[in-house]
VEXDREN-2710 file (C-alpha; in Angstrom, 1 decimal):
% VEXDREN-2710
k/r/px/py/pz
1/MET/87.8/-89.3/6.5
2/HIS/87.4/-86.0/8.3
3/GLU/87.1/-86.1/12.1
4/ALA/83.5/-86.2/13.3
5/TYR/82.4/-86.2/16.9
6/VAL/79.5/-86.6/19.3
7/ILE/79.2/-85.5/22.9
8/LEU/77.7/-88.0/25.4
9/PRO/76.5/-87.1/28.9
10/LEU/77.8/-88.8/32.0
11/TYR/74.4/-88.6/33.6
12/SER/70.8/-89.4/32.7
13/VAL/69.3/-86.8/30.4
14/LYS/65.8/-87.8/31.6
15/THR/66.4/-87.3/35.3
16/LYS/69.4/-84.9/35.2
17/THR/71.1/-87.2/37.8
18/VAL/73.6/-90.0/37.9
19/PRO/71.4/-93.0/38.5
20/LEU/72.2/-95.1/41.6
21/ARG/72.4/-98.4/39.7
22/SER/73.3/-97.6/36.1
23/GLY/75.7/-95.5/34.0
24/LEU/78.7/-94.4/36.2
25/ASN/77.2/-96.4/39.0
26/GLN/76.6/-99.6/37.0
27/TRP/78.9/-101.4/39.5
28/ASN/76.1/-100.8/42.1
29/ALA/73.4/-102.6/40.1
30/GLU/71.6/-105.6/41.5
31/GLY/71.4/-109.1/40.1
32/ARG/75.0/-110.3/40.2
33/ILE/78.3/-109.5/41.8
34/ARG/80.0/-106.7/39.8
35/ASP/83.4/-105.3/39.5
36/LYS/83.7/-102.0/41.4
37/ASP/84.9/-100.3/38.1
38/GLU/81.9/-101.5/36.0
39/VAL/80.4/-98.5/34.2
40/TYR/78.8/-97.5/31.0
41/ILE/78.5/-94.1/29.4
42/PRO/74.9/-93.3/28.5
43/VAL/74.1/-92.9/24.8
44/PRO/70.8/-91.0/24.6
45/LYS/68.2/-91.8/22.0
46/ARG/68.6/-88.3/20.5
47/ILE/72.3/-89.3/19.6
48/HIS/71.0/-92.3/17.7
49/GLU/68.3/-90.2/16.0
50/LYS/70.7/-87.4/14.9
51/TYR/73.8/-89.5/14.2
52/PRO/72.5/-93.0/13.3
53/PHE/75.7/-94.1/11.6
54/PHE/78.3/-92.6/13.9
55/PHE/79.0/-95.8/15.9
56/PRO/79.6/-99.2/14.2
57/ASP/77.5/-102.2/15.0
58/ASP/80.5/-104.2/16.1
59/SER/83.4/-103.6/18.5
60/PHE/85.8/-100.7/17.9
61/VAL/89.0/-99.2/19.4
62/LEU/88.5/-96.4/21.9
63/GLU/91.7/-94.5/22.7
64/LEU/91.9/-92.7/26.0
65/PRO/93.8/-89.4/26.4
66/ASN/96.7/-91.2/28.0
67/GLY/97.1/-93.3/24.8
68/GLN/95.6/-96.5/26.3
69/LYS/93.5/-98.3/23.7
70/LEU/90.3/-100.1/24.8
71/SER/88.0/-102.4/23.0
72/ALA/84.5/-100.8/23.1
73/LYS/81.0/-101.4/21.9
74/LEU/77.5/-100.0/22.2
75/CYS/75.6/-102.4/24.5
76/GLN/72.2/-102.9/26.2
77/ALA/68.7/-102.6/24.8
78/GLY/68.6/-99.8/22.2
79/SER/72.4/-99.5/22.2
80/LYS/72.0/-97.2/25.2
81/GLY/75.4/-97.8/26.7
82/LEU/79.0/-97.3/25.6
83/MET/81.1/-100.0/27.4
84/SER/84.6/-101.3/27.2
85/ASN/85.8/-104.9/27.2
86/PRO/86.8/-105.6/29.9
87/ASN/84.0/-103.5/31.3
88/SER/86.2/-102.3/34.2
89/ALA/88.8/-100.6/31.9
90/LEU/86.6/-97.6/31.1
91/GLY/85.4/-97.4/34.7
92/LYS/88.9/-97.4/36.1
93/TRP/89.8/-94.5/33.9
94/ILE/86.6/-92.5/34.7
95/LEU/86.0/-93.4/38.3
96/ARG/89.6/-93.7/39.7
97/ASP/91.8/-91.7/37.4
98/ILE/89.5/-88.8/36.6
99/LEU/86.9/-88.5/39.3
100/LYS/89.2/-89.9/42.0
101/LYS/86.3/-91.9/43.5
102/LYS/87.1/-94.8/45.9
103/PRO/85.9/-98.3/45.1
104/GLY/82.2/-98.6/46.3
105/GLU/81.7/-94.8/46.4
106/LEU/78.7/-93.6/44.4
107/VAL/79.0/-90.9/41.8
108/ILE/76.6/-88.0/42.2
109/MET/75.9/-85.0/40.0
110/SER/78.1/-82.7/42.2
111/ASP/81.0/-85.0/41.4
112/LEU/80.7/-84.2/37.7
113/TYR/82.8/-81.0/37.4
114/ILE/83.1/-82.4/33.8
115/ASP/79.6/-83.5/32.7
116/SER/80.2/-85.1/29.3
117/VAL/82.7/-86.8/27.1
118/LYS/83.6/-86.0/23.5
119/ILE/84.0/-89.0/21.2
120/THR/85.8/-88.3/18.0
121/LYS/85.7/-90.7/15.1
122/THR/88.9/-91.0/13.1
123/SER/87.9/-94.1/11.1
124/HIS/85.1/-96.6/10.9
125/ASN/86.4/-98.5/13.9
126/TYR/88.8/-96.1/15.7
127/PHE/87.6/-93.5/18.1
128/LYS/89.1/-91.2/20.8
129/ILE/87.5/-90.1/24.0
130/TYR/88.1/-86.8/25.9
131/PHE/86.4/-85.1/28.7
132/SER/84.4/-82.1/27.5
133/SER/84.8/-79.1/29.7
134/ASP/82.3/-76.7/28.1
135/TYR/79.5/-77.2/30.7
136/PRO/76.8/-78.2/29.9
137/SER/78.4/-79.9/27.0
138/TYR/75.8/-82.4/26.0
139/GLU/72.9/-80.0/26.1
140/LYS/74.8/-77.5/23.9
141/PHE/75.8/-80.2/21.5
142/ILE/72.4/-81.8/21.0
143/ASN/70.8/-78.4/20.5
144/GLY/73.3/-77.4/17.8
145/ILE/75.6/-75.1/19.7
146/ASN/79.3/-75.7/18.9
147/VAL/81.3/-77.1/21.7
END
């Protein structure tokens, strides 16, 4: 299988912001006590429309650039969020290792010097994730500009 990829934004494409209680700030959502590293990466509807068979329906391996392998899955209504299991593993990497945020510190748009992630598919259930530095990566990708 050749390597295919999608680019996912780290912000809401509707509001062009990092929501206060979802996405990279999912840990701040109400309703229950949450781990301070709980996040999900938004998967916009246009990704599902343009690449309907990219992600499997079940869990898959998501390899981080440091070689760590996470169990991941698309979750929430409409498969709108890419999450790891445990949920805090992906958040620890993004919030602490990459963005250098302190526990309980909100992510805002100005924190996103890297606005998107590139997910490459190497097999049906094996994917790799990278930060995409060609700002604004998601908009270029979804509009057919090579990134």
